[in-house]
N, C-alpha and C positions, 0 to 999 in steps of 0.2 A: 504494500500500500504506500510505497515511498512517495508517489506523486500526490497522495491525498493527505499525508501527514505533515504537520507543521514542524519544521526544524529550524534551529538557530533563530529563535524568536527575537533575540536582541538585535540581530542583524537584518531582520526582514521587514519589508513593507508589505502591506496587504492589499489584495485585489478584491474589490467589492462588486458583486454581481447580483442584481435583483434584491438588494438589501441584505444579503448574507455575506459575511466574510468567508471567502472560499479557500483561498490558498495564498501562501506567502510568495512574494517575488523578491528573491534574494538580491542584496547589493553585489556589485561586481567583485568586491574583495572577498566575499564568502567562498567563491570558487564553485558554487552550485548554481547551475542554470535552471530556471523554472519558467514555465510558459503559462498561458491561459488555461483554465479548467478544460476538462474533456467536453466534447459536444454533448448537449442535452443533459448537463449536470443537474441532478435533483436540487430542489430548493432546500431540502433538509440537509444541513451541514454534514459533511463526511466525518469519519473518525479522526480525531485530532484537531478538528476545527472548533474553536470555542463558540458556543451558542449564547446569544444575548438573552433570549427568553425561550424556554421550552414550551411546547404546546400545553394548554390547560388540561388538567385531569378531568375527563368526563364524569358527570354525576353518577353514571351507571357503575363506575369503578370505585367509587368512594364508599367507605364503611362508616359505622358510627364513630364518633370522636373518642379519643382516649383522654381520660382525666390526667392532665399534666402533673398533678401532685402525686399520682400513683405510678404513672408511666406505663400502664397496661390497662386492658379491659378484659372482662370475662364475657363469654357467650355461653348461655345455658342451652344445651341440646336436649335436656330432659333426662330423667332416669339416672342421674348422677354423673353425666358426661358434660365436660366443659372445655371450651377452647380458651386459651390465653393468648393474647396478642398485643403488641405495641403498634399495630397497624403497619408493620414492616415484616415481621416474622411471627410464626404461629407455632404453638404446641397444644397439647391436650392433657387432661387428667380425668380419671374415672374413679369415683368414690364407691366403695363396696362396704360390706358390713364391718370388716376388721381393718380397713386401711384404704390406701390410695395407690392407683397405678398411674404413673406419669409417662406420657408419650412425648419424648424429646425434651431436652433442657437447653434452650438456646443461650448463647453467650449474651445476647443483647439485654435480657432481663434475668440473668442467672440469680442475682441477689434478691430479686423480687418474687421468684417463683413460689417459694414457700409461703410468702405473704399472700399471694394470690390464692393458694390452696386454703390458707387459714381463713379466708373470707367465707369459705363454704363448710369446712370441717376441721376438727382438731385431730382427726385420725392420722396415724403415721404413714409415710410413704414406704410401701413394702415392695413395690416393683417399679422398674424403669425400663421402658421399651425404647430402643434406638431404631429410628426409621432407616438410618444409614450412618456412614462414618463421618460426614463432614462436620467440621468444628462449629460452623455457624448454627447448626441445629442441636448439637449435643455437647458443645464446648462448655456449657454451664453445669454439666452433670456433677462435678465435684462439689459445687456449691450446695447441692441438695444434701450433702452429708452421706453417711453410710446408708446405702440402700441394699437390702439383703439379696434381691434378685434383679439382675440386669439381663434383659433378653435382646437378642439381635440375630441377624442372619450369619451363617458361617463366614461369608466373605467380609462382613463388617468386622468380625473378630480378627481375621487375617490382616486387614488394613490397619486396624487400631494397634495391633502388635507391631506392625511396621512403623507407625507414626510415633509410638511411645510417648503419648501426650498425657501427662498426669491429670489434666482437666477432663479427660475422657477415659474413665476407668474401664477396664476390659469387661466384656459381658461374662456373666457366670453361667448362662444357658444360651445355647445357639441351636439353630435348625437349618436344614438345607432347602426345604420347599414349603412346608406348612407347619404351623403350630397353633393350637387353640389354648388360650389362657382362660382358665375358669377360676374366678375368685368370688366366693359367695354365690350370689345369683347373677353376677355380671360375667359377660363373655366378650373376649376379643379374639378375632380370627386374623392371624398373621400369615401372610403368604408372599412368596417370591415369584415374580413373573418375568425376570430377565433383567439385564444390566441397565438398559436405557440411560437413566441419569448417571448412575455409578453402580458398580457391582455391589450387591447386598442391599440395594434400596427396596424396601418391602412395602406392601399394602397393609394397612391396619384397619380392620372393619369391625365396627360395633353394631351387631345385628339388631339388638334391642332398640337402639336409638337411630338406626339406619343412617349412620355417618361413616364415610370412608375417609381415611387419612392417607394420602398419596403425595409424598413430598417432592417438590421441585419438578413436577410434571404438568400441573395445571395452575394457571395464574388468573384467577377470576377477574375479568374486565381489563386485564393488562397484557401487554406484550411480554413474553418470557424474558427473564434476565439474559444477558448477552450470551450469544452462541447457544441458544436454546438451553439456558441454565447450565452452560458448560457440560452438556451431555457428552458422555464418552462414546455413545453410539446414537447419533441423531435419529436414524431411521427406527431404531428400537424405541427411542423416546416417543416418536410419533405413533408407533404401534401401541405403546402403553396408553396413550390418550384415546386411541380408537377402542381399546379394550375397556377403558373406564366408561366410555360412552354406553357400552352394552350392559353394564353392571346395574344392579338394583340398589340404589341408595337415595337418600333425600338431600343430604348436604355433603360436600367434599371440603376437606381441609387440605389446602395445597402447600402450606408451609410458609407462604410469603404474601405480602401486600395486605390489603385493608379489610378483607372480609372473607367469610366462607363462601363456597361456590355452589352453583346449582347445575342441573343438566344443561340449561341454556348456555351457561358459561363454557362448559365442556364442548358443546356443539360449536360455539363460536371459535374456540381455539382450534378445534379439529378442522374447521373450514379455513381458518387462517393458514394452518399447516398445509392443507391441500393447495391453497393459492400460492404460497411462497415456493413450494416445490415446483409447481407449474411455471411460475415466473422465472425461477432460476434455470430450469430446463430450457425454456424458450430463449433466455439470454445467452446461455452456453451455445445453443444451436445456431443462433443468428449473429453472433459476434465473431469477427474475423481476427485471428491472431496477427498482431503486428500492424494492423491497419492504422495509418496515421502516425506511426512512429518515425522518429528521426532515423534515416537509413544507417547512420553511423552506429546506432545501438542494436541493430538487428543481429549482430554476432554475440550479443549478451543474453543468454537464455533466461537469466533471472529477470532482467529488465523486460524482456519480451513477454513473459507471463505475468509479471507485475502489472504491466500496462493492460494486458488482456483481462485479467481478473478484476482490475479496477473498473473497466468498462462494463463487464458482466454485472458486477455488483450495482453499478449506477443504473443500469437498465432494470434490474430487479427492483430496486427502490422505487423508481419511477412507476413501474407497473402496479405496485402495491399501495402507494400513497393515496391515490384518489379514494379508494374504498376503505382502507383501514386506518388512516391517520386520525379519524375522528371516532373510531369504534373502540380502539385499544389504547388505554392510557400508556404513556411512555413510548408510543410508537416511534417518535423522532429520536428518542434516546438510544434505542438499540436496533433499529431496523437495518442499519448498515452492518452491524455485527451479524445479524441473522442472515442477511443476504450473502455475506462472505462465507459464513459457515455452510449455508445451503449449497452454494456452488462447489465448495470443497467436497462436501458429502457426495454430490451427484457426479462430480468429475473424477474423484479419486477413490472414495470409500466404496 
């Protein structure tokens, strides 16, 4: 993305096109020659270009406000199941007759999680379920204190052993495919459906409450975090969303942003995934390698494909913006990341 990234800011003057600051034009002494933007450059600034004002968040993507004095809010799903969120990241806990099962312990509100539970019950935390290994979701586990049983997928144990992070205690109980946790009259069904986001990322289903927790796969009302939430296998992540579409649940907790999701949110994300896959495929098929390049650079294969990929990504962004820029919050924040990731997936993976 060299031609789209800003370099040597202190030595650069900026080219303004259509109200956007698009690219630096370096002074002669920098030794870097830059030109005008690519033809048909999207109005959404490219990666590395500072944005003066991001698009407003649509009302459909917004959740209930968080009390700033608390720093979190609770959502009651009924029958002892609660979501905890700071409107950026989410976890859950389930109250049963002798204790509490916590599902993920995010770094962001690690010090407040016990306080959130104490709003509902004074029962002890007896179980902690890890959705997967990433620190943003379970890096607050140590702050919960000693938890007798920590449950995770086999792959999560492997990755946590590798990472050796004292804030993420190792699971005490693992499973390869499915595990049913029964505590009192409460039930949680844990299942593994493939890597998608990361190896070991599980589904957590509460059948009594009809709530599915599937982390970093569904982002209700929002575009996914960059590169499809840094999915290790993009097409597998897409497949997990399609699978979630067919499942029977009333609410989904996706792990991020401002609210729990509905089937309509999943349908919208699946449609976006179909659209971006088609947009990237079309751009790859209709963009010519090396077209418009300086002939002196055509012996440089890195430059040749940098130029090609940039133009593919730009075409992809242009194709998606009219439909999706007002439907998905954060569209302008991460659409370039998604288009770069999609072209890579279709071209290489």
